[in-house]
Backbone as a chain_set.jsonl record, in Angstrom:
{"seq": "MKRIGVVGIVVKGDRSVVGEMQRVLSDFGDIIVGRMGVPRDGVNTIALIVEGSQERISALTGRLGRFGDLCVKSALTSFEAAE", "coords": {"N": [[0.88, -1.141, 0.089], [0.294, 2.282, -0.622], [1.499, 5.047, 1.083], [0.746, 8.466, 2.141], [2.347, 11.521, 2.489], [4.718, 14.039, 3.939], [7.742, 15.421, 3.303], [10.209, 17.369, 4.698], [12.858, 19.506, 3.967], [15.783, 21.156, 4.839], [18.104, 23.377, 3.592], [21.104, 24.201, 4.562], [23.62, 26.55, 5.219], [26.579, 25.864, 3.055], [25.673, 25.79, -0.385], [26.466, 24.114, -2.139], [25.721, 21.498, -2.203], [23.301, 21.188, -3.578], [23.139, 20.476, -6.162], [23.65, 17.69, -6.086], [21.561, 16.999, -4.46], [19.309, 17.468, -6.067], [19.695, 15.46, -8.088], [19.081, 13.19, -6.576], [16.381, 13.831, -5.824], [15.383, 13.578, -8.29], [15.774, 10.952, -8.896], [13.875, 9.73, -7.229], [11.566, 10.698, -8.347], [9.199, 9.408, -9.06], [7.597, 9.179, -6.723], [7.238, 11.501, -5.62], [4.827, 13.977, -5.582], [4.327, 16.558, -5.443], [5.947, 19.741, -4.867], [7.369, 22.403, -3.13], [9.408, 25.325, -2.897], [11.175, 27.467, -0.606], [12.988, 30.254, -0.769], [15.611, 31.586, 1.203], [17.667, 33.966, 2.998], [20.626, 32.501, 3.688], [19.418, 30.187, 4.553], [17.488, 27.613, 3.159], [14.216, 26.259, 2.329], [12.478, 23.258, 1.576], [9.438, 21.605, 0.703], [8.165, 18.607, 0.232], [5.63, 16.802, -1.245], [4.72, 13.454, -0.788], [3.829, 10.073, -2.189], [3.929, 6.899, -1.786], [5.493, 3.73, -1.077], [6.152, 3.014, 2.328], [8.643, 1.949, 2.56], [10.057, 3.061, 0.313], [9.574, 5.746, 0.535], [11.23, 6.003, 3.068], [13.68, 5.277, 1.864], [14.145, 7.467, 0.31], [14.356, 9.716, 2.225], [16.424, 8.624, 3.627], [18.667, 8.721, 1.723], [18.755, 11.544, 1.332], [19.483, 12.387, 3.841], [22.159, 11.718, 4.173], [23.641, 13.875, 3.269], [25.59, 16.496, 4.578], [24.821, 19.153, 4.699], [22.026, 19.267, 4.801], [19.112, 19.143, 6.431], [16.563, 16.916, 7.216], [13.267, 15.833, 7.597], [10.522, 13.759, 7.915], [6.92, 13.106, 7.679], [4.366, 10.794, 7.657], [1.284, 10.155, 6.896], [-1.671, 8.192, 8.176], [-3.14, 7.365, 6.27], [-3.863, 5.086, 3.733], [-3.172, 4.763, 0.413], [-4.831, 3.435, -2.345], [-2.992, 1.11, -4.627]], "CA": [[-0.009, 0.014, -0.041], [0.953, 3.538, -0.664], [1.31, 6.01, 2.225], [0.816, 9.748, 1.627], [3.014, 12.208, 3.65], [5.294, 15.226, 3.747], [9.221, 15.457, 3.505], [10.573, 18.744, 4.792], [14.286, 19.573, 3.779], [16.194, 22.675, 4.973], [19.339, 23.482, 3.101], [21.677, 25.216, 5.354], [25.159, 26.805, 5.003], [27.081, 25.688, 1.778], [24.755, 25.393, -1.325], [27.148, 23.148, -3.188], [25.065, 20.114, -2.179], [22.037, 21.317, -4.144], [23.055, 19.729, -7.526], [23.484, 16.239, -5.795], [20.17, 16.744, -3.951], [18.406, 17.477, -7.265], [19.792, 14.237, -8.536], [18.376, 12.36, -5.644], [15.06, 13.914, -5.99], [15.016, 13.122, -9.62], [15.848, 9.342, -8.792], [12.624, 9.445, -6.572], [10.532, 11.491, -8.845], [7.977, 8.655, -9.203], [6.9, 9.082, -5.564], [7.054, 13.097, -5.371], [3.65, 14.411, -6.348], [4.267, 18.142, -5.34], [7.16, 20.341, -4.362], [7.427, 23.876, -2.792], [10.643, 25.821, -2.034], [11.163, 28.822, -0.185], [14.353, 30.682, -0.592], [15.808, 32.6, 2.295], [19.041, 34.373, 3.214], [21.377, 31.766, 4.625], [18.826, 28.938, 4.69], [16.342, 27.362, 2.051], [13.366, 25.175, 2.75], [11.801, 22.658, 0.547], [8.474, 20.757, 1.177], [7.761, 17.695, -0.746], [4.304, 15.703, -0.966], [5.035, 12.22, -1.454], [2.882, 9.155, -2.212], [4.628, 5.701, -2.149], [5.426, 2.704, -0.029], [6.974, 3.407, 3.421], [10.128, 1.655, 2.348], [10.582, 3.764, -0.788], [9.899, 7.173, 1.167], [12.416, 5.954, 3.884], [14.876, 5.325, 1.168], [14.409, 8.938, -0.122], [14.808, 10.592, 3.229], [17.856, 8.15, 4.002], [19.633, 9.097, 0.889], [18.902, 12.826, 1.458], [19.986, 12.42, 5.168], [23.534, 11.432, 4.154], [24.386, 15.233, 2.947], [25.81, 17.162, 5.762], [24.238, 20.452, 4.883], [20.528, 19.158, 4.555], [18.249, 18.638, 7.611], [15.477, 16.099, 6.678], [12.342, 15.346, 8.426], [9.297, 13.269, 7.198], [5.682, 12.811, 8.411], [3.513, 10.161, 6.982], [-0.169, 9.933, 7.526], [-2.055, 6.992, 8.356], [-4.046, 7.114, 5.116], [-3.184, 4.238, 2.721], [-3.81, 4.841, -0.917], [-4.694, 1.953, -3.223], [-1.961, 1.216, -5.726]], "C": [[0.868, 1.369, 0.046], [0.483, 4.331, 0.461], [1.551, 7.51, 1.552], [1.442, 10.628, 2.867], [3.733, 13.386, 3.065], [6.764, 15.054, 4.025], [9.651, 16.949, 3.574], [12.171, 18.726, 4.838], [14.597, 21.135, 3.99], [17.668, 22.417, 4.685], [19.955, 24.542, 3.819], [23.267, 25.297, 5.064], [25.444, 26.62, 3.339], [26.017, 25.194, 0.723], [25.19, 24.346, -2.334], [26.343, 21.832, -3.284], [23.855, 20.152, -3.008], [22.125, 20.576, -5.446], [22.901, 18.083, -7.131], [22.064, 15.969, -5.189], [19.061, 16.597, -4.95], [18.471, 16.133, -8.005], [18.944, 13.075, -7.751], [16.862, 12.492, -5.851], [14.481, 13.496, -7.332], [15.071, 11.592, -9.663], [14.426, 8.89, -8.054], [11.426, 10.156, -7.053], [9.092, 10.721, -9.03], [7.076, 8.692, -7.913], [6.486, 10.653, -4.957], [5.856, 13.585, -6.246], [3.438, 16.106, -6.195], [5.49, 18.541, -4.475], [7.159, 21.854, -4.234], [8.744, 24.212, -2.151], [10.603, 27.248, -1.715], [12.547, 29.335, 0.19], [14.476, 31.685, 0.568], [17.179, 33.068, 2.377], [19.627, 33.267, 4.168], [20.727, 30.388, 4.947], [17.627, 28.756, 3.736], [15.601, 26.215, 2.635], [12.617, 24.602, 1.607], [10.747, 21.649, 1.147], [8.196, 19.935, 0.049], [6.488, 16.856, -0.302], [4.67, 14.57, -1.653], [3.866, 11.237, -1.103], [3.77, 7.809, -2.807], [4.646, 4.724, -0.918], [6.318, 3.358, 1.169], [8.268, 3.143, 3.137], [10.673, 2.671, 1.283], [10.752, 5.359, -0.181], [11.043, 7.129, 2.137], [13.636, 5.905, 3.146], [15.145, 6.784, 0.637], [15.058, 9.782, 1.0], [16.237, 10.041, 3.868], [19.008, 8.73, 3.085], [19.913, 10.691, 0.979], [19.672, 13.204, 2.896], [21.581, 12.283, 5.269], [24.326, 12.817, 3.816], [24.3, 15.946, 4.201], [25.042, 18.577, 5.96], [22.808, 20.385, 4.626], [20.103, 18.519, 5.908], [16.937, 18.164, 7.128], [14.604, 15.589, 7.843], [11.077, 14.787, 7.572], [8.319, 13.018, 8.162], [4.86, 12.066, 7.416], [2.195, 9.95, 7.682], [-0.626, 8.496, 7.462], [-3.035, 6.344, 7.162], [-3.359, 6.188, 4.145], [-3.999, 4.364, 1.356], [-3.678, 3.58, -1.7], [-3.68, 2.219, -4.292], [-2.602, 1.137, -7.105]], "O": [[1.924, 1.475, 0.669], [-0.698, 4.349, 0.807], [2.354, 7.719, 0.642], [1.087, 10.455, 4.033], [3.495, 13.765, 1.918], [7.021, 14.488, 5.087], [9.47, 17.69, 2.608], [12.743, 18.008, 5.658], [13.963, 22.083, 3.528], [18.362, 21.573, 5.252], [19.494, 25.682, 3.779], [23.988, 24.347, 4.758], [24.706, 27.115, 2.487], [25.466, 24.128, 1.0], [24.459, 23.823, -3.175], [26.313, 21.171, -4.322], [23.313, 19.059, -3.169], [21.088, 20.027, -5.817], [22.159, 17.333, -7.765], [21.473, 14.904, -5.373], [18.098, 15.843, -4.812], [17.446, 15.675, -8.511], [18.269, 12.216, -8.319], [16.144, 11.507, -6.024], [13.315, 13.132, -7.48], [14.379, 11.016, -10.502], [13.932, 7.789, -8.299], [10.409, 10.254, -6.368], [8.029, 11.334, -9.128], [5.917, 8.285, -7.986], [5.655, 10.897, -4.083], [5.917, 13.585, -7.475], [2.546, 16.751, -6.746], [5.953, 17.845, -3.571], [6.946, 22.525, -5.244], [9.19, 23.641, -1.156], [10.083, 28.097, -2.438], [13.167, 28.979, 1.192], [13.584, 32.486, 0.848], [17.951, 32.411, 1.678], [19.173, 33.128, 5.304], [21.379, 29.523, 5.534], [16.844, 29.687, 3.55], [16.148, 25.339, 3.305], [12.151, 25.339, 0.738], [11.126, 20.888, 2.037], [7.994, 20.451, -1.05], [6.369, 16.338, 0.809], [4.917, 14.556, -2.859], [3.111, 11.365, -0.139], [4.185, 7.699, -3.961], [3.938, 4.892, 0.074], [7.16, 4.206, 0.875], [9.108, 4.0, 3.41], [11.816, 3.089, 1.469], [11.755, 6.054, -0.35], [11.833, 8.073, 2.135], [14.643, 6.414, 3.639], [16.297, 7.212, 0.555], [16.085, 10.437, 0.82], [17.027, 10.768, 4.469], [20.077, 9.138, 3.54], [21.036, 11.144, 0.761], [20.369, 14.213, 2.999], [22.204, 12.664, 6.26], [25.53, 12.889, 4.058], [23.257, 16.059, 4.846], [24.715, 19.048, 7.049], [22.282, 21.421, 4.221], [20.663, 17.538, 6.396], [16.184, 18.998, 6.627], [15.061, 15.041, 8.846], [10.699, 15.421, 6.586], [8.622, 12.746, 9.323], [4.624, 12.625, 6.345], [2.081, 9.621, 8.863], [-0.027, 7.676, 6.767], [-3.529, 5.217, 7.123], [-2.249, 6.535, 3.739], [-5.199, 4.123, 1.23], [-2.694, 2.84, -1.727], [-3.513, 3.331, -4.792], [-1.903, 1.207, -8.115]]}, "num_chains": 1, "name": "protein.A"}
């Protein structure tokens, strides 16, 4: 079953990680249904709406969490969407 949730990403400090982050997001484009970014001085935030298996969403946040300049948190709803 697919779960619906939100992944919050904060890009702090050096923005050199952004290119690699974009590649990871592209790799998981099949579960990203919406994206909003808010640029700020010194820190940028991105909110992703995701729909996929819990394992696939965890794989996305795990890959993003490996970057030192990213802070990543996810929240999944209890709602299960049919595949």
